[in-house]
N, C-alpha and C positions, 0 to 999 in steps of 0.2 A: 109178312114183313111190315106190319103196321100200316095197312092201307088207310092213310089219312090220320092215323093216330100219332100225335107228336107230343113230346114232352114240353116244349117251349113254344110260345105263340109264333115266333119267327121261323121255327123249323118248318112249318107248313109252307112258308114262302119258298124255301129252298127245294122242298119236295115237289111242289107244283112246277116251279121253273125248270128243274132238271127233268122231271118226268115228261113235261110237255115237249121239251127239246128232244129227248131221247125217243119218244113216241113218234115225233115228226120224222125222225131218221130211221124208224122201224127197228130200233135197237132194244126196245122193251115193249111189252104189251100194255094196253090201256089199263088193264087190271094188273097191279103189281103183285108179285108172288108173296105168299105167306110161307116163310121157311123158319120155323121156330128154332131149329138147330143153329142156323146162321145168326139169327138175332140174338140167341143166348151167348154167343161169343163176343158180342159187341162190348160189353162193359169191360172185360179184361183186356181186350185189344185196345180200346180207347185209353185205358189207364196206362198201359205200357207205351202207347204211341205219343201221348201228349208231350212228354219231355222232348222227344225228337221233333215232332211236328211244330210245337211252339217255338223251339229254338230256330227253326228254318223259316217261320212264317214271315218275319220282318223283311228278310232279304229275298226270300223265294216263296211267296204266297201260293203260286200255282203248283209248285212241287208239294208244299205242305198239305194242300188240299187234294191234289190229284193222286197222290200216293195212297190216300185212303180208299179211293175208288178201285185202284189196282188190288188193294188188300181184299176188298169185298169180292172181287172177281176170283181171286186165289181161294178164298174161303169157299165160295160156291163150287169151284172145281174140286177142292178137296171133299166137300160134302157129297158130290156125285161120284167121285172116284173110289173113296174108301173111308167113309165117315167113321166107321168103327175104329180105325187106326188114328185118324187125324183128330177125332174128338178127345183122344187121350193126351194130346200134346198140351202141355202146361199153358203156353201162350202162343197162339199161332202168329201173332205179329212178330214177336221176337224170334220165333222159329224162321220166318221168312227173312227178316232183316239180317239175321246172323248167317244166312246162307251166303251172303256177299257183303253188303253194307247198305246203309240207308240211301246214299246217293245213287246207287245202281239197282235198287230194289225193283224199280219199274221194269228194267230190262230182264232181270232174273225172273220175275213173274211172267212177263210175256213169252220169254224163250223157253224157260225150264218148267213152268207150271202150266201155262195155258197152251204151250207148244205152237205158238203162232208162226206163220211164215213171215218173211221180211215185209211183204206188202200188208199183211194183216196187222203186224206190229205197228207199221207206219200209220195205218188208218185208225187203229185204237189209240195211239198216242195223240192224234189230232182230236178225237172225241173226248178223251180224258182232259186234254188241255183246254178245250172249249168249256167243258163242264166245270173245271176248276176256275177258269177265268170268269164265267158267269157267276159262280158262287162267291168268288172274291169280290166282284162288283156289288152283289147284293149285301155282302157283309159290310162293305165300306159305305153303303148308303143307309144302313140301319140307324135309327135314332138312339145310338148308344155311345157312351164315351169310350174312347180307346183306353185300354188297360183296365177297364172296369169289370166288375163281376158280370155284368150283362154282356160285355164284349166276349168274355171267356165263354159264357154259356152259349152265345151265338156261334162261336167258333166250334164248339163241341157239337151243337145241333147241326151245323153245316157238315162236319165230318161224319156224323151219323147218317145223314141222307146220302152223302157220297158213298159211304160203305154199302148201304142198302141198295142203292141204284147200281153200283158196281156189281153186286151180286145178282141183281135182276138182269143186267146185260149178259152176264155169263150164263145164267140159267137159260135165257132165251137162245144164246149161241149153242147150248148143248141140246136144244130141242124141247125144253119145257115150255108149254104154252099156257097162259092163264086166261081162262074164260069163265063167265058166270054159268053156274049150274042151274 
């Protein structure tokens, strides 16, 4: 999942901050997973997500950012469960969103995809909220002008890292462990 390889210079800041936080809570391994199948879905997911995410960002930045982490978790679960089937889905973001709606996609993913208990759902909501808040803070402190091309690219870079780290959380939850060989 791109261990340290990022497209934009500030994307590395998002990755480092989130991975440090998540490792400190033992939710990801120090070495992040490399899952090409999950990474390959990113471009289509991002393109489909951006109209919804950008629309929500001004009023609900934590939702706009956090939902991408849930999506990463769902894709990792699908990858483990039956990738032969889910890989054929035209766009996994729209597939998830259209199961319920954008506003309730987090609950759908937690309850119907990840099959979390009420306590696990509550704990995961707190983690995703913290990750989204941290990322929002980093975004707002970047030396870029609001509404600029750089601001757009920073938002996409943040979403990318939230997606990848959401997948990393779920892979670890399912028992995958990343260690150096």
